[in-house]
N, C-alpha and C positions, 0 to 999 in steps of 0.2 A: 504493500500500500504506500509506504513511504517513497519507494522508488518511483512509482507512478506519479505521485504528487510532485517529486522533484523534476521529472521529465516534463510535466505540464508547465511547471513554473519556468523552467528554462526555455521552453517553446514560446511562452508568453513574452519573456524578456527579449528573445531574439526577434519576435514580431515587431517589437518597438524600435529596433535598430535598423539603420540603413543596411540593405543587403549587398553582399559582394556580387558585382557584375561578372558574369562568366560567359564569354562568347566562344563557341566552337566553330571553327572555320574549316570546311572541307570542300570537296568537289573534284572535278576532273583535273588530272595533271596537265599543266599548261594553261589553265583557266585564270590564273592570276593570284593564287593563294599567297605567294611570297610578297607580291606587291601590296596586298591587303594587310598582311601582318606588319609590314614596314610602316604603312600609313598609320595603323593603329598605335604602333610604338611611338610615332611622332606625336600622336594625340594624347600620350600619357598612359596608354595601356601597357601592361606587362605582357609581352608576347613570346610564346614558345612554339616552335614548329616540330612536327613529327614526334609529339609527346605521346607515349602509350596511354590510351584512355583508361586502362585497367589501374593505372597509378594515379589517376586524376584526383580522387577523393583524398588520397594520402597527401598529395601536393597541396591541396586546399587547406587541409587541417594542420599541416606542419610548417608551412612556409609563410603564413600571413599573420599579421597582428591580431590580437583578440578583439579589438574594436574595429568593426567592419567599415566605419567611415574613414579609417586610415588606410584601408586596403586599396591599392590601385586596381582598376578593372583589369581582368585577366582574359587574354585571348589565347586559345590553344588551337594550333593548326595540325591537321592530320589528314592522311590520304591512304591510298592502297599500299604505299610503301612502308607505312608505319607498322612497327612490330606488333604482332597479334591482331592485325586488322580483321575485324569481323563485323559487318554492318548491323546484324541483328543483335549481337552482343553489345555493341556500342549503344544502340538505341535503348536497350534494357538498362544499361548502367546509367545513361543520362536521365532516363525517366525517374530513377531513384534520386538523382541529384535535384531534379525539379521539385521534389517533395520537401526539400529542406527549406526551412524558413529563413536561413541566413544567406541564401543564394538566389540570384536572378539569372537564370540560365537561358541563353538564346543560341540557336544553331543557324549558321549561315552556309548555304550551299552555292558554290560557284560553278555555273554551267557554261558551256560554249559549244558552238556547232562543230561537227566533225571536220568539215572542210577547213574552218579557221584553225582548228587545232593541228591539222595536217600541215597547214602553211607555217605555223609557228615551229613545229618540229623540223620541218625542212629548212627553215631559216637558221635555226640554232644547231642543226645537224645532230640533234640528240636522238637516241634510240628510246622508243617507248618501252617501259619496264615490262609490260604485258604482251609485247609484240613478239619477243624472241626473234626467230628467223622469218616472221611473217611481216607483211606490210604494216605501216603505221596505222592505217585505217582499221585493221583487225584488232590491234591492241586497244585502240580507242573504243571500239564497239564492245570488247570484252569488259573494259573498265566501266563503261556506261551501264552495262547490265548488272555488274557487281554493285555499283553505287545507287541503283534505282531505289532501293528501300530508304536510303538516307535522303535522297532528293525528295521523295514523297513526304517524308517525316519532318524535314527541316522547317523551321519557322519562317525563313526568308530565303528566296532564291534570286540570285543576280546572274543574268545572262551576259557574259562579258564579250560576246561575239563582236559587237560594233565598237567596242571601246579601245582607244589607244591607251597606253599606260597612264598618261597624265589625266585622261578622262575617267578611268577607273579610280584613280586616286581621289578625284573630285567627288565621285559618287560615295566613296567610303567616308570621306571627311564629312559630307552632308549628313550621312546616316548616323555616324558614331562620334562626332565631336561632342565632348561633355556639354550638357545643357547649360551649366552655369557660366561657361565661357563663350556662349554663342553671341555673336553680333553679325552684322551683315558682312559676309565674306565675299569679296569681289575679285573676279578673274577677268582679265582682258587677254584675248588671244588672237592670233592670226592663223590662217589656214589657206590651203589651195583647193578651190572647187574641183579641180581635176582629180583630187584624191578623196573626194567625198565630204559631205557636211559633217561638222562636229555634232555628235548625237545628244549632247547635254547642254547646248547653248540656249540661253533665255532670249537674247537679242542677237540677230545676225544682220550684218551690214555688208552689202555687195559693193566692192570697190572697183569692179571691172569697168566702170564708166570713165575712170581716170586714164590719162595718157600712160601707156605702158612703157616703162624704162627698158623692158626686154629688147625692144627694137633698136636701141642705141648700143652699138658694139662696145663702147667704153663702159657703159653702165651694166651691161648684161652680167658680168661676173660678180658685181656688187650686190648688196642687199638693201632693204629699206632702213637698215641701221647706219648706212653710210650717208654722209652729208650730201654727196653729189646726187644720189638717188632722191633724197628728200627735196633738194632744190628743184630737180626736174619735175617732181610731182606738184610742188607748190606753184610752179609756173602754169599748170593747167588752169584755165579760166574757171573751171567748175569747182576747183578744190576749195577756195576760201569759204564760199557760201555753204557748200555741202558739209565741210568740216564743222563750221559754226553751228549749223542746224543739228547735226548729229550730236555734237558735244552738249548743246543746250537741251536736247531731248533726253539724253542720258541723265544729266544733272537734275532734270525735272522728275524723272521716273524713280531714281534711287531712293529719295526720302519716302516716296509712296510705297515702294516695296518694303522698306523698313517698317512703315506704319502697319502694313498688313502681316508683319511677323515673318517675312521671307528671310531665311538665313543665308542663302547663297544666290548670287547673281553672276552669270557667265555671259560676257559680251564678246562676240566673235566678229572679226573682220576678215572677209575673204577676197581673194583675187584668183587669177587662174592657177599659178604655180605656188603661191604662198610664200614668195621670197621678196617682192618689191613693194607693191602698193599696200597690201594688207598689213605688212610688217610696219611700214612707215606710219600708217594711220593708227594702228594699235599703239605704237610707241607714243604718238602725240596725245591720244586720248588718255593713256595711262598717266602721262605727265599732268594733263589737265585735271584728272581725278585726284592726284596727289595734292595739287594746288588747292583743290576744293576741300581737302581734309580727309579724303578716303585713303585706304592703303591697298591698292589693287595688286594682285599677283599677275605678272606678265608672262605669257607663254607664246612661243612661236612653233607651231606644230610641224611645219614643213621647211623650216629655215635651213636645216642641215641636210636636206635631201638633194643629192646630186642629180636625180632624175627630174627635178622640178623644172629646170631650164628647158629640157626636151619637151616636157608637157606644155610648157608655156608657149613655145614656138609652134607646136603642132596644133594648138586649139585656140590660141588668142587671135583676135581679128583687129 
C-alpha cells in the first residue's frame, strides 16, 4: 500500500514539472537525417545519431539532471544501420516511453522519393547498405519496406524530395526552434529559375525583366556580388523604380506578418541562372532590411554552380 501511494505521489509531482522533450528522428538513408540533427544541435538540442533504442531509457535516466526544466531537449537519430534495429520492437519501446509523465516524446520520419535518393547516391558514389551487389534502387525498395511500420506510426513525416539542404534546414528551424526564443526569422535568397523554384519561399520576385549581364563577355564570369555587375544592373531604366517598389512592399508586409504571429518569412529573388540579377537584388534588399532593423539570413542557392552560365545562355532571351 505504501509503495503504491509513493508511486502516485511521484507521478503527481512529475505532472507538475516541465517534461523532457525527446525527438526520435528516423527515415530512409539519404533523406537528410544528418542535416536535421545538425540543425537541431544548433537550436540547442542535445543530438545523438545511431543510438541503440534499447538503451534509450537508460540514457534518459542516467545522463540528465533531476529537474526537467534544466534538461536540454534530446534528439536521437537512428536508421536501418543502427545496432539491433527492429521497427516493431522500437515502436513497442517508444510506446512505453510515451506513458511516462516526465517525457514529451515525438517521432519524426524523413521520407524521399526513390528517384531522388538514387540521384543522391550516384552523386556521392556511396553504396546503399541494403543493396549489396544489387542496384541502388533494390536497396532503397528493401529499406522502404522495412521502414513502413515506422513511417505509418510516426507523429510527423517530412518528404525531403524537393528540398535543397538549406531549404530542409529552414523547415526544421521553423518546426523545432524553442518557442521562447521565437521572433520573426527572415531569409533572403537568390535562385535560378532554370533549376526550379524554391519550395518554401513566402514571397518570390522574378528579376528576369532586368538587362542580363550574361550577354556582356566581361561580366559573364562575375556574379551579382561584384561591383561591375551591380553597376550594369543599376543602369537598367527599370531597376530604380522596380527596386523601390519591391523594397517598400516588403517593409510594408513584414510588420503585418509579425502581427499575425508568423515566425518565418522567406523572400526569394530569381533570374535565369541564379548568378547575376537575382544575387544583386537579394544583396540590396538584405542591406535595406538590415537598415530597417531586421536581421535577415542571406542565401545564394545557385551562386556556386558552374553549370548556371550554360543554362543562362541557353534559355535567356
